[in-house]
C-alpha positions as CSV (number, residue, x, y, z in Angstrom):
1,X,53.3,96.0,-86.2
2,X,57.0,96.1,-86.8
3,X,59.1,99.3,-86.8
4,X,61.6,98.1,-89.5
5,X,61.0,97.8,-93.2
6,X,61.7,94.7,-95.3
7,X,63.4,95.4,-98.6
8,X,64.2,93.3,-101.7
9,X,67.2,94.5,-103.8
10,X,67.4,92.8,-107.3
11,X,69.6,93.4,-110.3
12,X,71.3,91.6,-113.1
13,X,74.9,90.4,-112.5
14,X,77.3,93.3,-112.9
15,X,74.9,96.1,-112.1
16,X,76.6,96.8,-108.8
17,X,74.0,95.5,-106.4
18,X,76.5,93.9,-104.0
19,X,78.7,97.0,-104.0
20,X,75.7,99.2,-103.2
21,X,74.5,97.0,-100.3
22,X,78.0,96.8,-98.9
23,X,78.4,100.6,-99.0
24,X,75.0,101.1,-97.4
25,X,75.9,98.7,-94.6
26,X,79.2,100.4,-94.1
27,X,77.6,103.9,-93.9
28,X,74.7,103.1,-91.6
29,X,74.7,101.6,-88.1
30,X,73.9,97.9,-87.7
31,X,70.9,98.9,-85.5
32,X,69.4,100.7,-88.5
33,X,69.9,98.3,-91.4
34,X,71.1,94.7,-92.0
35,X,71.4,92.2,-94.8
36,X,69.5,89.0,-94.3
37,X,71.8,86.0,-94.2
38,X,70.4,83.0,-96.1
39,X,70.6,79.3,-95.3
40,X,72.2,77.0,-97.8
41,X,73.2,73.4,-98.2
42,X,76.1,74.1,-100.5
43,X,79.7,73.8,-99.3
44,X,81.4,77.0,-98.1
45,X,83.8,78.6,-100.5
46,X,87.3,79.8,-99.5
47,X,87.0,82.7,-97.0
48,X,83.3,82.2,-96.5
49,X,82.2,82.0,-92.8
50,X,79.2,80.3,-91.3
51,X,76.8,83.0,-89.9
52,X,78.5,85.7,-91.9
53,X,78.0,84.9,-95.5
54,X,75.5,82.1,-95.1
55,X,74.2,79.7,-92.5
56,X,75.6,76.4,-93.9
57,X,73.3,73.4,-93.2
58,X,72.9,69.8,-94.3
59,X,70.1,68.7,-96.7
60,X,68.3,66.9,-93.8
61,X,68.5,70.0,-91.5
62,X,67.2,72.3,-94.3
63,X,64.3,69.9,-95.1
64,X,63.4,69.8,-91.4
65,X,63.2,73.6,-91.4
66,X,61.0,73.5,-94.5
67,X,58.6,71.2,-92.6
68,X,58.5,73.8,-89.8
69,X,57.7,76.7,-92.2
70,X,60.9,78.3,-91.1
71,X,61.5,80.0,-94.5
72,X,60.0,83.1,-96.0
73,X,61.1,81.8,-99.3
74,X,63.3,78.9,-100.4
75,X,64.5,77.3,-103.7
76,X,66.6,74.4,-104.9
77,X,69.3,75.5,-107.3
78,X,71.7,72.9,-108.9
79,X,71.0,70.4,-106.2
80,X,71.4,72.7,-103.3
81,X,68.8,74.5,-101.1
82,X,68.8,78.2,-100.4
83,X,66.3,79.9,-98.0
84,X,65.5,83.0,-96.1
85,X,64.8,82.6,-92.4
86,X,61.5,84.2,-91.4
87,X,62.1,84.3,-87.6
88,X,65.4,86.1,-88.0
89,X,63.8,88.7,-90.2
90,X,60.8,89.2,-87.9
91,X,63.1,89.7,-84.9
92,X,65.1,92.4,-86.7
93,X,62.0,94.2,-88.0
94,X,60.5,94.2,-84.5
95,X,63.7,95.9,-83.2
96,X,63.2,98.7,-85.8
97,X,65.9,97.5,-88.1
98,X,65.5,97.7,-91.9
99,X,66.3,94.3,-93.5
100,X,67.6,93.8,-97.0
101,X,67.1,90.6,-99.1
102,X,69.5,90.1,-102.0
103,X,67.4,87.9,-104.3
104,X,66.3,87.8,-107.9
105,X,62.9,88.8,-109.4
106,X,61.5,85.3,-108.9
107,X,62.2,85.3,-105.2
108,X,60.7,88.8,-105.1
109,X,57.5,87.5,-106.5
110,X,57.4,84.7,-104.0
111,X,57.9,87.0,-101.0
112,X,55.5,89.7,-102.3
113,X,52.7,87.1,-102.1
114,X,53.5,86.5,-98.4
115,X,54.5,90.0,-97.4
116,X,52.4,92.5,-99.4
117,X,54.1,95.6,-97.8
118,X,57.6,94.5,-98.7
119,X,59.6,97.3,-100.5
120,X,61.2,96.3,-103.7
121,X,64.1,98.0,-105.5
122,X,65.6,97.1,-108.9
123,X,69.1,98.2,-109.9
124,X,69.7,98.9,-113.7
125,X,73.1,99.5,-115.4
126,X,73.4,102.7,-117.5
127,X,73.7,100.6,-120.7
128,X,74.2,97.1,-121.9
129,X,77.7,98.0,-123.1
130,X,78.7,99.2,-119.6
131,X,77.2,96.1,-118.0
132,X,79.4,93.9,-120.3
133,X,82.4,96.1,-119.5
134,X,81.9,95.5,-115.8
135,X,81.5,91.7,-116.2
136,X,84.7,91.6,-118.3
137,X,86.5,93.9,-115.8
138,X,85.9,91.4,-113.0
139,X,88.3,89.0,-114.8
140,X,86.5,86.1,-113.3
141,X,84.5,84.6,-116.2
142,X,85.2,83.2,-119.7
143,X,83.7,84.8,-122.8
144,X,81.1,82.0,-122.9
145,X,80.1,82.7,-119.3
146,X,79.9,86.4,-119.9
147,X,77.7,85.9,-123.0
148,X,75.4,83.7,-120.9
149,X,75.3,86.3,-118.1
150,X,74.4,89.0,-120.7
151,X,71.5,86.9,-122.0
152,X,70.3,86.3,-118.5
153,X,70.6,90.0,-117.7
154,X,68.2,90.9,-120.5
155,X,65.6,88.5,-119.2
156,X,66.1,89.7,-115.6
157,X,65.9,93.4,-116.6
158,X,62.5,92.8,-118.4
159,X,61.0,92.4,-114.9
160,X,62.0,95.9,-113.6
161,X,58.4,97.1,-113.8
162,X,57.4,94.7,-111.0
163,X,59.4,96.7,-108.5
164,X,58.5,99.8,-106.4
165,X,61.7,101.6,-107.1
166,X,64.3,101.7,-109.9
167,X,67.8,103.0,-109.5
168,X,70.2,103.4,-112.5
169,X,73.7,102.7,-111.2
170,X,75.7,105.0,-113.5
171,X,77.4,107.2,-110.9
172,X,77.9,105.0,-107.9
173,X,77.7,107.8,-105.2
174,X,74.5,109.1,-106.8
175,X,73.0,105.6,-106.8
176,X,74.0,105.1,-103.2
177,X,72.4,108.5,-102.3
178,X,69.2,107.4,-104.0
179,X,69.1,104.1,-102.1
180,X,69.5,106.0,-98.8
181,X,66.7,108.4,-99.9
182,X,64.4,105.5,-100.3
183,X,65.1,104.3,-96.8
184,X,64.5,107.8,-95.4
185,X,61.3,108.3,-97.3
186,X,59.9,104.9,-96.1
187,X,60.8,105.6,-92.5
188,X,59.0,109.0,-92.7
189,X,55.7,107.5,-93.9
190,X,52.7,108.0,-91.7
191,X,52.2,104.4,-90.6
192,X,55.9,104.2,-89.6
193,X,56.0,107.5,-87.7
194,X,52.8,106.7,-85.8
195,X,54.4,103.5,-84.5
196,X,57.8,105.1,-83.8
197,X,56.4,108.2,-82.1
198,X,53.2,106.8,-80.5
199,X,53.9,108.2,-77.1
200,X,54.9,111.7,-78.4
201,X,51.8,111.9,-80.5
202,X,49.6,110.9,-77.6
203,X,51.2,113.6,-75.4
204,X,50.9,116.3,-78.1
205,X,47.2,115.5,-78.6
206,X,46.3,115.0,-74.9
207,X,43.6,117.3,-73.4
Protein backbone atom coordinates (compact mmCIF):
# COMPACT_ATOMS: atom_id res chain seq x y z
CA UNK A 1 0.00 0.00 0.00
CA UNK A 2 1.10 3.57 -0.65
CA UNK A 3 1.99 6.05 2.07
CA UNK A 4 0.71 9.12 0.19
CA UNK A 5 -2.86 10.14 -0.53
CA UNK A 6 -4.32 11.06 -3.90
CA UNK A 7 -6.51 14.17 -3.91
CA UNK A 8 -8.79 15.74 -6.47
CA UNK A 9 -9.44 19.47 -6.16
CA UNK A 10 -12.32 20.84 -8.24
CA UNK A 11 -14.03 24.22 -8.45
CA UNK A 12 -15.76 26.57 -10.86
CA UNK A 13 -13.54 29.11 -12.60
CA UNK A 14 -12.94 32.05 -10.26
CA UNK A 15 -13.42 30.17 -6.97
CA UNK A 16 -9.71 30.40 -6.15
CA UNK A 17 -8.68 26.78 -6.67
CA UNK A 18 -5.35 27.55 -8.37
CA UNK A 19 -4.43 30.14 -5.74
CA UNK A 20 -5.14 27.64 -2.95
CA UNK A 21 -3.05 24.92 -4.59
CA UNK A 22 -0.15 27.32 -5.20
CA UNK A 23 -0.25 28.55 -1.60
CA UNK A 24 -0.36 24.97 -0.30
CA UNK A 25 2.63 23.96 -2.42
CA UNK A 26 4.54 27.05 -1.28
CA UNK A 27 3.87 26.32 2.42
CA UNK A 28 4.60 22.57 2.44
CA UNK A 29 7.81 20.74 1.43
CA UNK A 30 7.91 19.03 -1.97
CA UNK A 31 8.48 15.69 -0.24
CA UNK A 32 5.04 16.06 1.38
CA UNK A 33 2.76 17.32 -1.39
CA UNK A 34 2.90 17.77 -5.17
CA UNK A 35 0.62 18.82 -7.98
CA UNK A 36 0.27 16.24 -10.74
CA UNK A 37 1.51 17.53 -14.09
CA UNK A 38 -0.72 16.51 -16.99
CA UNK A 39 0.22 15.51 -20.52
CA UNK A 40 -1.28 17.54 -23.35
CA UNK A 41 -1.04 17.81 -27.12
CA UNK A 42 -1.84 21.53 -27.26
CA UNK A 43 0.90 24.03 -28.01
CA UNK A 44 2.66 25.70 -25.06
CA UNK A 45 1.48 29.20 -24.18
CA UNK A 46 3.95 32.02 -23.52
CA UNK A 47 5.97 31.37 -20.33
CA UNK A 48 4.79 27.73 -20.10
CA UNK A 49 7.58 25.19 -19.65
CA UNK A 50 7.61 21.52 -20.55
CA UNK A 51 7.67 19.40 -17.40
CA UNK A 52 6.62 22.35 -15.23
CA UNK A 53 3.15 23.32 -16.41
CA UNK A 54 2.45 20.34 -18.69
CA UNK A 55 4.26 17.55 -20.48
CA UNK A 56 3.78 18.61 -24.09
CA UNK A 57 3.50 15.71 -26.53
CA UNK A 58 2.37 15.04 -30.09
CA UNK A 59 -0.95 13.40 -30.92
CA UNK A 60 0.89 10.25 -32.01
CA UNK A 61 2.86 10.08 -28.75
CA UNK A 62 -0.26 10.61 -26.68
CA UNK A 63 -2.23 7.95 -28.54
CA UNK A 64 0.66 5.50 -28.05
CA UNK A 65 0.48 6.14 -24.30
CA UNK A 66 -3.28 5.53 -24.37
CA UNK A 67 -2.64 2.13 -25.95
CA UNK A 68 -0.23 1.33 -23.10
CA UNK A 69 -2.84 2.30 -20.43
CA UNK A 70 -0.45 5.00 -19.26
CA UNK A 71 -3.19 7.40 -18.14
CA UNK A 72 -5.31 7.35 -15.03
CA UNK A 73 -7.75 9.53 -16.94
CA UNK A 74 -7.67 11.33 -20.25
CA UNK A 75 -9.98 13.40 -22.44
CA UNK A 76 -10.06 15.16 -25.78
CA UNK A 77 -10.98 18.84 -25.53
CA UNK A 78 -11.30 21.06 -28.61
CA UNK A 79 -9.13 18.71 -30.65
CA UNK A 80 -6.37 18.32 -28.08
CA UNK A 81 -5.68 15.50 -25.62
CA UNK A 82 -5.19 15.95 -21.87
CA UNK A 83 -4.21 13.11 -19.56
CA UNK A 84 -3.00 12.22 -16.07
CA UNK A 85 0.03 9.90 -15.90
CA UNK A 86 -0.62 6.88 -13.67
CA UNK A 87 3.05 5.78 -13.24
CA UNK A 88 4.13 9.25 -12.07
CA UNK A 89 1.33 9.38 -9.50
CA UNK A 90 2.06 5.87 -8.22
CA UNK A 91 5.75 6.70 -7.77
CA UNK A 92 4.97 9.81 -5.70
CA UNK A 93 2.41 7.99 -3.55
CA UNK A 94 4.85 5.17 -2.86
CA UNK A 95 7.33 7.79 -1.61
CA UNK A 96 4.74 9.05 0.88
CA UNK A 97 3.94 12.21 -1.07
CA UNK A 98 0.37 13.49 -1.27
CA UNK A 99 -0.56 14.21 -4.89
CA UNK A 100 -3.16 16.75 -6.03
CA UNK A 101 -5.08 16.54 -9.29
CA UNK A 102 -6.58 19.79 -10.58
CA UNK A 103 -9.51 18.47 -12.62
CA UNK A 104 -13.25 19.01 -13.05
CA UNK A 105 -16.11 16.95 -11.64
CA UNK A 106 -16.28 14.78 -14.77
CA UNK A 107 -12.63 13.79 -14.42
CA UNK A 108 -13.26 13.19 -10.72
CA UNK A 109 -15.99 10.70 -11.59
CA UNK A 110 -13.69 8.90 -13.98
CA UNK A 111 -10.88 8.60 -11.44
CA UNK A 112 -13.19 7.62 -8.57
CA UNK A 113 -14.20 4.54 -10.56
CA UNK A 114 -10.55 3.45 -10.84
CA UNK A 115 -9.28 4.67 -7.44
CA UNK A 116 -12.09 4.25 -4.89
CA UNK A 117 -9.98 5.65 -2.01
CA UNK A 118 -9.17 8.94 -3.77
CA UNK A 119 -9.97 11.98 -1.59
CA UNK A 120 -12.08 14.63 -3.32
CA UNK A 121 -12.41 18.31 -2.39
CA UNK A 122 -14.71 20.91 -3.93
CA UNK A 123 -14.12 24.66 -3.59
CA UNK A 124 -17.17 26.93 -3.51
CA UNK A 125 -17.23 30.74 -3.74
CA UNK A 126 -19.01 32.65 -0.94
CA UNK A 127 -21.68 33.88 -3.40
CA UNK A 128 -22.45 34.10 -7.10
CA UNK A 129 -21.93 37.86 -6.92
CA UNK A 130 -18.43 37.43 -5.51
CA UNK A 131 -17.63 34.79 -8.11
CA UNK A 132 -18.58 37.21 -10.88
CA UNK A 133 -16.55 39.99 -9.23
CA UNK A 134 -13.48 37.75 -9.21
CA UNK A 135 -13.92 36.85 -12.88
CA UNK A 136 -14.35 40.51 -13.81
CA UNK A 137 -11.39 41.47 -11.62
CA UNK A 138 -9.06 39.24 -13.61
CA UNK A 139 -9.48 41.59 -16.56
CA UNK A 140 -8.92 38.70 -18.97
CA UNK A 141 -12.38 37.94 -20.35
CA UNK A 142 -15.09 39.73 -22.30
CA UNK A 143 -18.58 40.16 -20.85
CA UNK A 144 -19.77 37.37 -23.12
CA UNK A 145 -17.07 35.01 -21.84
CA UNK A 146 -17.81 35.91 -18.22
CA UNK A 147 -21.51 35.21 -18.77
CA UNK A 148 -20.58 31.82 -20.22
CA UNK A 149 -18.28 31.05 -17.29
CA UNK A 150 -21.02 31.97 -14.82
CA UNK A 151 -23.46 29.61 -16.55
CA UNK A 152 -20.85 26.84 -16.50
CA UNK A 153 -20.12 27.56 -12.83
CA UNK A 154 -23.74 26.94 -11.84
CA UNK A 155 -23.64 23.57 -13.59
CA UNK A 156 -20.30 22.64 -12.02
CA UNK A 157 -21.37 23.67 -8.51
CA UNK A 158 -24.43 21.43 -8.72
CA UNK A 159 -22.04 18.45 -8.41
CA UNK A 160 -20.54 19.54 -5.06
CA UNK A 161 -22.34 16.71 -3.22
CA UNK A 162 -20.29 14.09 -5.10
CA UNK A 163 -17.18 15.19 -3.19
CA UNK A 164 -15.84 14.16 0.23
CA UNK A 165 -15.01 17.67 1.42
CA UNK A 166 -16.35 21.14 0.65
CA UNK A 167 -14.46 24.37 1.38
CA UNK A 168 -16.06 27.80 0.97
CA UNK A 169 -13.34 30.19 -0.17
CA UNK A 170 -14.52 33.43 1.43
CA UNK A 171 -11.51 34.26 3.59
CA UNK A 172 -8.47 32.91 1.72
CA UNK A 173 -6.30 32.14 4.77
CA UNK A 174 -9.18 30.33 6.44
CA UNK A 175 -9.80 28.27 3.29
CA UNK A 176 -6.08 27.42 3.11
CA UNK A 177 -6.09 26.36 6.77
CA UNK A 178 -9.08 24.11 6.13
CA UNK A 179 -7.32 22.55 3.14
CA UNK A 180 -4.25 21.82 5.28
CA UNK A 181 -6.50 20.37 8.00
CA UNK A 182 -7.89 17.85 5.52
CA UNK A 183 -4.37 16.68 4.64
CA UNK A 184 -3.47 16.35 8.32
CA UNK A 185 -6.64 14.42 9.17
CA UNK A 186 -6.13 11.98 6.28
CA UNK A 187 -2.51 11.35 7.29
CA UNK A 188 -3.61 10.55 10.85
CA UNK A 189 -6.17 7.93 9.84
CA UNK A 190 -5.55 4.43 11.16
CA UNK A 191 -4.66 2.80 7.84
CA UNK A 192 -2.09 5.51 7.05
CA UNK A 193 -0.53 5.48 10.50
CA UNK A 194 -0.26 1.67 10.54
CA UNK A 195 1.78 1.78 7.34
CA UNK A 196 3.87 4.79 8.34
CA UNK A 197 4.67 3.52 11.84
CA UNK A 198 4.68 -0.24 11.25
CA UNK A 199 8.05 -0.81 12.92
CA UNK A 200 7.22 1.36 15.92
CA UNK A 201 3.88 -0.37 16.50
CA UNK A 202 5.52 -3.80 16.26
CA UNK A 203 8.13 -2.73 18.80
CA UNK A 204 5.54 -1.30 21.16
CA UNK A 205 3.45 -4.49 21.07
CA UNK A 206 6.35 -6.96 21.17
CA UNK A 207 6.35 -9.50 24.01
